[in-house]
PDB file of N, CA, C and O in Angstrom:
ATOM      1  N   MET A   1     -16.853 -73.904  64.159  1.00  0.00           N
ATOM      2  CA  MET A   1     -15.447 -74.106  63.709  1.00  0.00           C
ATOM      3  C   MET A   1     -14.781 -73.599  63.438  1.00  0.00           C
ATOM      4  O   MET A   1     -14.937 -72.747  62.564  1.00  0.00           O
ATOM      5  N   LYS A   2     -13.346 -73.887  64.186  1.00  0.00           N
ATOM      6  CA  LYS A   2     -12.149 -72.878  63.922  1.00  0.00           C
ATOM      7  C   LYS A   2     -11.352 -73.814  62.216  1.00  0.00           C
ATOM      8  O   LYS A   2     -11.147 -74.997  61.944  1.00  0.00           O
ATOM      9  N   GLN A   3     -11.110 -72.399  61.398  1.00  0.00           N
ATOM     10  CA  GLN A   3     -10.290 -73.503  59.726  1.00  0.00           C
ATOM     11  C   GLN A   3      -8.948 -72.132  60.818  1.00  0.00           C
ATOM     12  O   GLN A   3      -9.014 -71.173  61.587  1.00  0.00           O
ATOM     13  N   THR A   4      -8.211 -72.761  60.310  1.00  0.00           N
ATOM     14  CA  THR A   4      -6.532 -72.072  60.428  1.00  0.00           C
ATOM     15  C   THR A   4      -5.867 -71.933  58.883  1.00  0.00           C
ATOM     16  O   THR A   4      -5.348 -73.049  58.833  1.00  0.00           O
ATOM     17  N   THR A   5      -5.603 -71.432  57.851  1.00  0.00           N
ATOM     18  CA  THR A   5      -4.571 -71.607  56.791  1.00  0.00           C
ATOM     19  C   THR A   5      -3.600 -70.835  56.376  1.00  0.00           C
ATOM     20  O   THR A   5      -3.795 -69.660  56.066  1.00  0.00           O
ATOM     21  N   THR A   6      -1.910 -71.681  56.302  1.00  0.00           N
ATOM     22  CA  THR A   6      -0.947 -71.081  55.960  1.00  0.00           C
ATOM     23  C   THR A   6      -0.490 -72.010  54.802  1.00  0.00           C
ATOM     24  O   THR A   6      -0.968 -73.113  54.540  1.00  0.00           O
ATOM     25  N   TYR A   7       0.467 -71.406  54.187  1.00  0.00           N
ATOM     26  CA  TYR A   7       1.290 -72.155  53.171  1.00  0.00           C
ATOM     27  C   TYR A   7       2.175 -71.816  53.060  1.00  0.00           C
ATOM     28  O   TYR A   7       2.668 -70.725  53.348  1.00  0.00           O
ATOM     29  N   ILE A   8       2.912 -73.439  52.232  1.00  0.00           N
ATOM     30  CA  ILE A   8       4.379 -73.585  52.602  1.00  0.00           C
ATOM     31  C   ILE A   8       4.977 -73.626  50.763  1.00  0.00           C
ATOM     32  O   ILE A   8       4.638 -74.065  49.664  1.00  0.00           O
ATOM     33  N   ILE A   9       5.685 -73.113  51.197  1.00  0.00           N
ATOM     34  CA  ILE A   9       7.082 -72.019  49.453  1.00  0.00           C
ATOM     35  C   ILE A   9       7.692 -73.763  49.315  1.00  0.00           C
ATOM     36  O   ILE A   9       8.318 -74.449  50.122  1.00  0.00           O
ATOM     37  N   LYS A  10       7.087 -74.114  47.665  1.00  0.00           N
ATOM     38  CA  LYS A  10       8.241 -75.203  46.967  1.00  0.00           C
ATOM     39  C   LYS A  10       8.195 -74.840  46.128  1.00  0.00           C
ATOM     40  O   LYS A  10       7.251 -74.394  45.475  1.00  0.00           O
ATOM     41  N   HIS A  11       9.884 -75.012  45.811  1.00  0.00           N
ATOM     42  CA  HIS A  11      11.338 -74.303  44.404  1.00  0.00           C
ATOM     43  C   HIS A  11      10.470 -75.086  42.847  1.00  0.00           C
ATOM     44  O   HIS A  11      10.119 -76.260  42.960  1.00  0.00           O
ATOM     45  N   LYS A  12      10.285 -74.585  41.936  1.00  0.00           N
ATOM     46  CA  LYS A  12       9.341 -75.619  41.545  1.00  0.00           C
ATOM     47  C   LYS A  12       9.783 -75.993  40.397  1.00  0.00           C
ATOM     48  O   LYS A  12       9.012 -76.125  39.446  1.00  0.00           O
ATOM     49  N   LEU A  13      11.581 -76.309  40.266  1.00  0.00           N
ATOM     50  CA  LEU A  13      11.701 -77.260  39.959  1.00  0.00           C
ATOM     51  C   LEU A  13      12.187 -78.428  40.545  1.00  0.00           C
ATOM     52  O   LEU A  13      12.190 -79.554  40.049  1.00  0.00           O
ATOM     53  N   LEU A  14      12.801 -77.903  42.179  1.00  0.00           N
ATOM     54  CA  LEU A  14      14.029 -78.646  43.082  1.00  0.00           C
ATOM     55  C   LEU A  14      12.910 -79.166  44.115  1.00  0.00           C
ATOM     56  O   LEU A  14      11.913 -78.505  44.405  1.00  0.00           O
ATOM     57  N   ASP A  15      13.192 -80.364  44.599  1.00  0.00           N
ATOM     58  CA  ASP A  15      11.941 -80.930  45.569  1.00  0.00           C
ATOM     59  C   ASP A  15      12.312 -80.457  46.713  1.00  0.00           C
ATOM     60  O   ASP A  15      12.775 -81.250  47.533  1.00  0.00           O
ATOM     61  N   ALA A  16      12.165 -78.610  47.149  1.00  0.00           N
ATOM     62  CA  ALA A  16      13.055 -78.511  47.648  1.00  0.00           C
ATOM     63  C   ALA A  16      11.991 -77.329  48.702  1.00  0.00           C
ATOM     64  O   ALA A  16      11.293 -76.545  48.059  1.00  0.00           O
ATOM     65  N   TYR A  17      11.940 -77.278  49.845  1.00  0.00           N
ATOM     66  CA  TYR A  17      10.798 -76.455  51.012  1.00  0.00           C
ATOM     67  C   TYR A  17      11.954 -74.744  51.376  1.00  0.00           C
ATOM     68  O   TYR A  17      13.097 -74.662  51.825  1.00  0.00           O
ATOM     69  N   ILE A  18      11.226 -73.934  51.042  1.00  0.00           N
ATOM     70  CA  ILE A  18      12.146 -72.729  51.822  1.00  0.00           C
ATOM     71  C   ILE A  18      11.617 -72.798  53.899  1.00  0.00           C
ATOM     72  O   ILE A  18      10.568 -72.605  54.515  1.00  0.00           O
ATOM     73  N   THR A  19      12.881 -73.134  54.244  1.00  0.00           N
ATOM     74  CA  THR A  19      12.688 -73.364  55.777  1.00  0.00           C
ATOM     75  C   THR A  19      12.987 -71.720  56.604  1.00  0.00           C
ATOM     76  O   THR A  19      13.220 -71.667  57.812  1.00  0.00           O
ATOM     77  N   ASN A  20      12.931 -70.531  55.763  1.00  0.00           N
ATOM     78  CA  ASN A  20      13.253 -69.368  56.648  1.00  0.00           C
ATOM     79  C   ASN A  20      12.670 -68.991  55.990  1.00  0.00           C
ATOM     80  O   ASN A  20      12.214 -69.504  54.968  1.00  0.00           O
ATOM     81  N   LYS A  21      12.477 -67.537  56.606  1.00  0.00           N
ATOM     82  CA  LYS A  21      12.036 -66.077  56.442  1.00  0.00           C
ATOM     83  C   LYS A  21      12.444 -64.967  55.561  1.00  0.00           C
ATOM     84  O   LYS A  21      12.559 -63.814  55.978  1.00  0.00           O
ATOM     85  N   PRO A  22      12.631 -65.270  54.510  1.00  0.00           N
ATOM     86  CA  PRO A  22      13.621 -64.041  53.526  1.00  0.00           C
ATOM     87  C   PRO A  22      12.567 -62.269  53.740  1.00  0.00           C
ATOM     88  O   PRO A  22      11.443 -61.857  53.450  1.00  0.00           O
ATOM     89  N   SER A  23      13.880 -61.713  54.444  1.00  0.00           N
ATOM     90  CA  SER A  23      13.192 -60.344  54.161  1.00  0.00           C
ATOM     91  C   SER A  23      14.169 -59.339  53.286  1.00  0.00           C
ATOM     92  O   SER A  23      14.957 -59.739  52.429  1.00  0.00           O
ATOM     93  N   ASP A  24      13.972 -57.967  53.659  1.00  0.00           N
ATOM     94  CA  ASP A  24      14.313 -56.981  52.198  1.00  0.00           C
ATOM     95  C   ASP A  24      15.944 -56.672  53.538  1.00  0.00           C
ATOM     96  O   ASP A  24      16.928 -56.160  53.003  1.00  0.00           O
ATOM     97  N   ASN A  25      16.052 -56.958  54.896  1.00  0.00           N
ATOM     98  CA  ASN A  25      17.494 -57.222  54.858  1.00  0.00           C
ATOM     99  C   ASN A  25      18.406 -58.215  55.232  1.00  0.00           C
ATOM    100  O   ASN A  25      19.611 -58.026  55.397  1.00  0.00           O
ATOM    101  N   THR A  26      17.739 -59.408  55.381  1.00  0.00           N
ATOM    102  CA  THR A  26      18.098 -60.682  55.231  1.00  0.00           C
ATOM    103  C   THR A  26      17.474 -61.773  53.523  1.00  0.00           C
ATOM    104  O   THR A  26      16.696 -62.707  53.721  1.00  0.00           O
ATOM    105  N   SER A  27      17.823 -61.538  52.422  1.00  0.00           N
ATOM    106  CA  SER A  27      17.230 -61.794  51.344  1.00  0.00           C
ATOM    107  C   SER A  27      17.437 -63.612  51.006  1.00  0.00           C
ATOM    108  O   SER A  27      16.727 -64.248  50.227  1.00  0.00           O
ATOM    109  N   GLU A  28      18.524 -64.142  51.774  1.00  0.00           N
ATOM    110  CA  GLU A  28      18.950 -65.103  51.261  1.00  0.00           C
ATOM    111  C   GLU A  28      17.896 -66.310  51.807  1.00  0.00           C
ATOM    112  O   GLU A  28      17.450 -66.354  52.954  1.00  0.00           O
ATOM    113  N   ILE A  29      17.585 -67.325  50.678  1.00  0.00           N
ATOM    114  CA  ILE A  29      16.570 -68.186  50.950  1.00  0.00           C
ATOM    115  C   ILE A  29      17.273 -69.731  51.105  1.00  0.00           C
ATOM    116  O   ILE A  29      18.044 -70.216  50.278  1.00  0.00           O
ATOM    117  N   ASN A  30      16.773 -70.456  52.497  1.00  0.00           N
ATOM    118  CA  ASN A  30      17.759 -71.568  53.008  1.00  0.00           C
ATOM    119  C   ASN A  30      16.317 -72.758  52.738  1.00  0.00           C
ATOM    120  O   ASN A  30      15.147 -72.679  53.112  1.00  0.00           O
ATOM    121  N   TYR A  31      17.009 -73.762  51.973  1.00  0.00           N
ATOM    122  CA  TYR A  31      15.718 -74.672  51.528  1.00  0.00           C
ATOM    123  C   TYR A  31      16.167 -75.535  51.967  1.00  0.00           C
ATOM    124  O   TYR A  31      17.374 -75.403  52.168  1.00  0.00           O
ATOM    125  N   SER A  32      15.343 -77.348  52.515  1.00  0.00           N
ATOM    126  CA  SER A  32      15.625 -78.271  53.461  1.00  0.00           C
ATOM    127  C   SER A  32      14.499 -79.314  51.696  1.00  0.00           C
ATOM    128  O   SER A  32      13.589 -78.804  51.042  1.00  0.00           O
ATOM    129  N   THR A  33      15.052 -80.624  51.522  1.00  0.00           N
ATOM    130  CA  THR A  33      13.853 -81.717  50.852  1.00  0.00           C
ATOM    131  C   THR A  33      13.211 -82.378  51.704  1.00  0.00           C
ATOM    132  O   THR A  33      12.514 -83.378  51.532  1.00  0.00           O
ATOM    133  N   ASN A  34      13.506 -81.673  52.871  1.00  0.00           N
ATOM    134  CA  ASN A  34      13.085 -82.817  54.205  1.00  0.00           C
ATOM    135  C   ASN A  34      11.555 -82.188  54.409  1.00  0.00           C
ATOM    136  O   ASN A  34      11.689 -81.257  55.203  1.00  0.00           O
ATOM    137  N   PHE A  35       9.972 -82.328  53.971  1.00  0.00           N
ATOM    138  CA  PHE A  35       8.697 -81.609  53.994  1.00  0.00           C
ATOM    139  C   PHE A  35       8.776 -80.842  55.225  1.00  0.00           C
ATOM    140  O   PHE A  35       8.784 -79.616  55.117  1.00  0.00           O
ATOM    141  N   SER A  36       8.838 -81.396  56.432  1.00  0.00           N
ATOM    142  CA  SER A  36       8.718 -81.765  57.420  1.00  0.00           C
ATOM    143  C   SER A  36       9.315 -80.421  57.987  1.00  0.00           C
ATOM    144  O   SER A  36       8.661 -79.708  58.748  1.00  0.00           O
ATOM    145  N   ARG A  37      10.462 -80.148  57.617  1.00  0.00           N
ATOM    146  CA  ARG A  37      11.722 -78.775  57.778  1.00  0.00           C
ATOM    147  C   ARG A  37      10.766 -77.782  57.316  1.00  0.00           C
ATOM    148  O   ARG A  37      10.957 -76.744  57.951  1.00  0.00           O
ATOM    149  N   ALA A  38       9.605 -77.635  56.289  1.00  0.00           N
ATOM    150  CA  ALA A  38       9.670 -76.358  55.775  1.00  0.00           C
ATOM    151  C   ALA A  38       8.548 -75.215  56.621  1.00  0.00           C
ATOM    152  O   ALA A  38       7.463 -75.166  57.200  1.00  0.00           O
ATOM    153  N   ARG A  39       9.371 -74.634  56.322  1.00  0.00           N
ATOM    154  CA  ARG A  39       8.347 -72.740  57.427  1.00  0.00           C
ATOM    155  C   ARG A  39       6.662 -72.789  56.594  1.00  0.00           C
ATOM    156  O   ARG A  39       6.338 -72.985  55.422  1.00  0.00           O
ATOM    157  N   GLU A  40       6.052 -72.574  57.561  1.00  0.00           N
ATOM    158  CA  GLU A  40       4.817 -72.449  57.374  1.00  0.00           C
ATOM    159  C   GLU A  40       4.587 -70.999  57.220  1.00  0.00           C
ATOM    160  O   GLU A  40       4.973 -70.254  58.121  1.00  0.00           O
ATOM    161  N   PHE A  41       4.073 -70.579  56.308  1.00  0.00           N
ATOM    162  CA  PHE A  41       3.627 -69.008  56.385  1.00  0.00           C
ATOM    163  C   PHE A  41       2.212 -68.390  56.181  1.00  0.00           C
ATOM    164  O   PHE A  41       1.586 -68.720  55.174  1.00  0.00           O
ATOM    165  N   ASN A  42       1.609 -67.421  57.164  1.00  0.00           N
ATOM    166  CA  ASN A  42       0.129 -67.351  56.845  1.00  0.00           C
ATOM    167  C   ASN A  42      -0.613 -66.121  56.271  1.00  0.00           C
ATOM    168  O   ASN A  42      -1.655 -65.528  56.547  1.00  0.00           O
ATOM    169  N   GLY A  43       0.649 -65.957  55.095  1.00  0.00           N
ATOM    170  CA  GLY A  43       0.235 -65.070  54.002  1.00  0.00           C
ATOM    171  C   GLY A  43       0.378 -63.761  54.175  1.00  0.00           C
ATOM    172  O   GLY A  43       0.285 -62.952  53.252  1.00  0.00           O
ATOM    173  N   LEU A  44       0.631 -63.443  55.453  1.00  0.00           N
ATOM    174  CA  LEU A  44       0.016 -62.162  55.810  1.00  0.00           C
ATOM    175  C   LEU A  44       1.775 -62.206  56.596  1.00  0.00           C
ATOM    176  O   LEU A  44       2.041 -61.430  57.514  1.00  0.00           O
ATOM    177  N   ASP A  45       2.920 -63.313  56.007  1.00  0.00           N
ATOM    178  CA  ASP A  45       3.945 -62.469  56.305  1.00  0.00           C
ATOM    179  C   ASP A  45       4.428 -61.935  55.967  1.00  0.00           C
ATOM    180  O   ASP A  45       4.564 -62.292  54.797  1.00  0.00           O
ATOM    181  N   ASN A  46       5.557 -60.134  56.341  1.00  0.00           N
ATOM    182  CA  ASN A  46       6.657 -60.098  55.187  1.00  0.00           C
ATOM    183  C   ASN A  46       7.533 -60.411  54.604  1.00  0.00           C
ATOM    184  O   ASN A  46       8.458 -59.621  54.794  1.00  0.00           O
ATOM    185  N   ALA A  47       7.791 -61.222  53.916  1.00  0.00           N
ATOM    186  CA  ALA A  47       8.863 -61.889  53.140  1.00  0.00           C
ATOM    187  C   ALA A  47       8.951 -61.565  51.637  1.00  0.00           C
ATOM    188  O   ALA A  47       8.005 -61.529  50.850  1.00  0.00           O
ATOM    189  N   SER A  48      10.096 -61.364  51.407  1.00  0.00           N
ATOM    190  CA  SER A  48      11.126 -60.761  50.528  1.00  0.00           C
ATOM    191  C   SER A  48      11.165 -62.690  49.731  1.00  0.00           C
ATOM    192  O   SER A  48      12.156 -63.359  50.023  1.00  0.00           O
ATOM    193  N   ILE A  49       9.812 -63.502  48.601  1.00  0.00           N
ATOM    194  CA  ILE A  49       9.891 -64.104  47.824  1.00  0.00           C
ATOM    195  C   ILE A  49       9.494 -63.641  46.547  1.00  0.00           C
ATOM    196  O   ILE A  49       8.575 -62.943  46.118  1.00  0.00           O
ATOM    197  N   ASP A  50      10.490 -64.257  46.059  1.00  0.00           N
ATOM    198  CA  ASP A  50      10.050 -64.369  44.357  1.00  0.00           C
ATOM    199  C   ASP A  50       9.268 -65.434  44.175  1.00  0.00           C
ATOM    200  O   ASP A  50       9.643 -66.496  44.671  1.00  0.00           O
ATOM    201  N   MET A  51       8.114 -65.389  43.488  1.00  0.00           N
ATOM    202  CA  MET A  51       7.661 -66.480  43.618  1.00  0.00           C
ATOM    203  C   MET A  51       6.871 -66.497  42.143  1.00  0.00           C
ATOM    204  O   MET A  51       5.673 -66.559  41.868  1.00  0.00           O
ATOM    205  N   SER A  52       8.185 -66.408  41.239  1.00  0.00           N
ATOM    206  CA  SER A  52       8.217 -66.624  39.864  1.00  0.00           C
ATOM    207  C   SER A  52       8.998 -67.956  39.689  1.00  0.00           C
ATOM    208  O   SER A  52       8.830 -68.845  38.853  1.00  0.00           O
ATOM    209  N   ASP A  53      10.004 -67.844  40.821  1.00  0.00           N
ATOM    210  CA  ASP A  53      10.343 -69.423  40.950  1.00  0.00           C
ATOM    211  C   ASP A  53      10.034 -70.555  42.504  1.00  0.00           C
ATOM    212  O   ASP A  53      10.820 -71.099  43.280  1.00  0.00           O
ATOM    213  N   HIS A  54       8.863 -70.535  42.439  1.00  0.00           N
ATOM    214  CA  HIS A  54       8.024 -71.041  43.417  1.00  0.00           C
ATOM    215  C   HIS A  54       6.860 -71.050  43.501  1.00  0.00           C
ATOM    216  O   HIS A  54       6.112 -70.271  42.912  1.00  0.00           O
ATOM    217  N   ILE A  55       6.512 -71.985  44.290  1.00  0.00           N
ATOM    218  CA  ILE A  55       4.515 -72.307  44.606  1.00  0.00           C
ATOM    219  C   ILE A  55       4.448 -72.257  45.999  1.00  0.00           C
ATOM    220  O   ILE A  55       5.239 -72.547  46.897  1.00  0.00           O
ATOM    221  N   ALA A  56       3.219 -71.784  45.956  1.00  0.00           N
ATOM    222  CA  ALA A  56       3.008 -72.519  47.097  1.00  0.00           C
ATOM    223  C   ALA A  56       1.806 -73.067  47.917  1.00  0.00           C
ATOM    224  O   ALA A  56       0.692 -72.546  47.965  1.00  0.00           O
ATOM    225  N   ILE A  57       2.167 -74.094  48.497  1.00  0.00           N
ATOM    226  CA  ILE A  57       1.042 -75.571  48.791  1.00  0.00           C
ATOM    227  C   ILE A  57       0.394 -74.724  49.644  1.00  0.00           C
ATOM    228  O   ILE A  57       1.183 -74.076  50.332  1.00  0.00           O
ATOM    229  N   MET A  58      -0.949 -74.461  49.878  1.00  0.00           N
ATOM    230  CA  MET A  58      -1.883 -74.367  50.961  1.00  0.00           C
ATOM    231  C   MET A  58      -2.620 -74.854  52.011  1.00  0.00           C
ATOM    232  O   MET A  58      -3.740 -75.319  51.796  1.00  0.00           O
ATOM    233  N   LYS A  59      -2.319 -74.830  52.728  1.00  0.00           N
ATOM    234  CA  LYS A  59      -2.694 -76.023  54.207  1.00  0.00           C
ATOM    235  C   LYS A  59      -3.547 -75.528  54.890  1.00  0.00           C
ATOM    236  O   LYS A  59      -3.385 -74.341  55.173  1.00  0.00           O
ATOM    237  N   THR A  60      -4.677 -76.178  55.373  1.00  0.00           N
ATOM    238  CA  THR A  60      -5.429 -75.655  55.861  1.00  0.00           C
ATOM    239  C   THR A  60      -5.657 -76.451  57.568  1.00  0.00           C
ATOM    240  O   THR A  60      -4.635 -76.897  58.089  1.00  0.00           O
ATOM    241  N   VAL A  61      -6.701 -76.552  58.169  1.00  0.00           N
ATOM    242  CA  VAL A  61      -6.414 -76.681  59.330  1.00  0.00           C
ATOM    243  C   VAL A  61      -7.802 -76.482  60.233  1.00  0.00           C
ATOM    244  O   VAL A  61      -8.118 -75.424  60.776  1.00  0.00           O
ATOM    245  N   THR A  62      -8.802 -78.117  60.292  1.00  0.00           N
ATOM    246  CA  THR A  62      -9.918 -77.177  60.408  1.00  0.00           C
ATOM    247  C   THR A  62     -10.620 -78.011  61.752  1.00  0.00           C
ATOM    248  O   THR A  62     -10.817 -79.226  61.784  1.00  0.00           O
ATOM    249  N   GLU A  63     -11.019 -76.798  63.107  1.00  0.00           N
ATOM    250  CA  GLU A  63     -10.624 -77.510  64.630  1.00  0.00           C
ATOM    251  C   GLU A  63     -12.087 -77.812  64.739  1.00  0.00           C
ATOM    252  O   GLU A  63     -12.854 -76.907  64.411  1.00  0.00           O
ATOM    253  N   THR A  64     -12.463 -78.666  65.048  1.00  0.00           N
ATOM    254  CA  THR A  64     -14.174 -79.093  65.171  1.00  0.00           C
ATOM    255  C   THR A  64     -13.540 -79.515  66.970  1.00  0.00           C
ATOM    256  O   THR A  64     -12.566 -80.099  67.443  1.00  0.00           O
ATOM    257  N   THR A  65     -14.821 -78.779  67.521  1.00  0.00           N
ATOM    258  CA  THR A  65     -15.242 -79.582  68.771  1.00  0.00           C
ATOM    259  C   THR A  65     -16.624 -80.439  69.299  1.00  0.00           C
ATOM    260  O   THR A  65     -17.778 -80.016  69.235  1.00  0.00           O
ATOM    261  N   GLU A  66     -16.413 -81.071  69.556  1.00  0.00           N
ATOM    262  CA  GLU A  66     -17.598 -81.719  69.420  1.00  0.00           C
ATOM    263  C   GLU A  66     -18.213 -82.338  71.106  1.00  0.00           C
ATOM    264  O   GLU A  66     -17.280 -82.309  71.908  1.00  0.00           O
ATOM    265  N   TYR A  67     -19.107 -82.690  71.534  1.00  0.00           N
ATOM    266  CA  TYR A  67     -19.795 -83.231  72.872  1.00  0.00           C
ATOM    267  C   TYR A  67     -20.366 -84.178  72.557  1.00  0.00           C
ATOM    268  O   TYR A  67     -20.300 -84.442  71.356  1.00  0.00           O
ATOM    269  N   LYS A  68     -21.142 -85.079  73.405  1.00  0.00           N
ATOM    270  CA  LYS A  68     -21.067 -85.727  73.614  1.00  0.00           C
ATOM    271  C   LYS A  68     -21.645 -86.915  74.967  1.00  0.00           C
ATOM    272  O   LYS A  68     -20.881 -87.522  75.718  1.00  0.00           O
ATOM    273  N   GLU A  69     -23.066 -86.996  74.979  1.00  0.00           N
ATOM    274  CA  GLU A  69     -23.355 -87.236  76.434  1.00  0.00           C
ATOM    275  C   GLU A  69     -23.164 -88.765  76.402  1.00  0.00           C
ATOM    276  O   GLU A  69     -23.462 -89.465  75.434  1.00  0.00           O
ATOM    277  N   VAL A  70     -22.623 -89.224  77.587  1.00  0.00           N
ATOM    278  CA  VAL A  70     -21.860 -90.374  77.517  1.00  0.00           C
ATOM    279  C   VAL A  70     -22.689 -90.643  79.120  1.00  0.00           C
ATOM    280  O   VAL A  70     -22.955 -89.827  80.002  1.00  0.00           O
ATOM    281  N   HIS A  71     -23.008 -92.493  79.023  1.00  0.00           N
ATOM    282  CA  HIS A  71     -23.744 -93.002  80.140  1.00  0.00           C
ATOM    283  C   HIS A  71     -22.411 -93.350  81.305  1.00  0.00           C
ATOM    284  O   HIS A  71     -21.275 -93.286  80.836  1.00  0.00           O
ATOM    285  N   ILE A  72     -22.503 -93.572  82.218  1.00  0.00           N
ATOM    286  CA  ILE A  72     -21.030 -94.194  83.248  1.00  0.00           C
ATOM    287  C   ILE A  72     -21.503 -94.782  83.781  1.00  0.00           C
ATOM    288  O   ILE A  72     -22.336 -94.202  84.477  1.00  0.00           O
ATOM    289  N   ASP A  73     -21.450 -96.267  83.955  1.00  0.00           N
ATOM    290  CA  ASP A  73     -21.895 -97.225  84.950  1.00  0.00           C
ATOM    291  C   ASP A  73     -21.466 -97.276  86.359  1.00  0.00           C
ATOM    292  O   ASP A  73     -20.332 -97.596  86.716  1.00  0.00           O
ATOM    293  N   GLY A  74     -22.414 -96.950  87.123  1.00  0.00           N
ATOM    294  CA  GLY A  74     -21.206 -97.009  88.809  1.00  0.00           C
ATOM    295  C   GLY A  74     -22.407 -96.499  90.131  1.00  0.00           C
ATOM    296  O   GLY A  74     -22.039 -96.419  91.302  1.00  0.00           O
TER     297      GLY A  74
END
């Protein structure tokens, strides 16, 4: 079973999510109120985000592969 964890960053006071990856070179943070436009961070990203104004929402995707024998008439 494979598991992938990413994080979505939300502003603490606003219903807005970060849509870009701010860095030391480009520190501007862009937001969207549309959750589907939120950027996913893998936790290892070298992003510059002041987390005192934000909260992280953890997203875990678990991939499973199942095999099942089936009988086909014919």
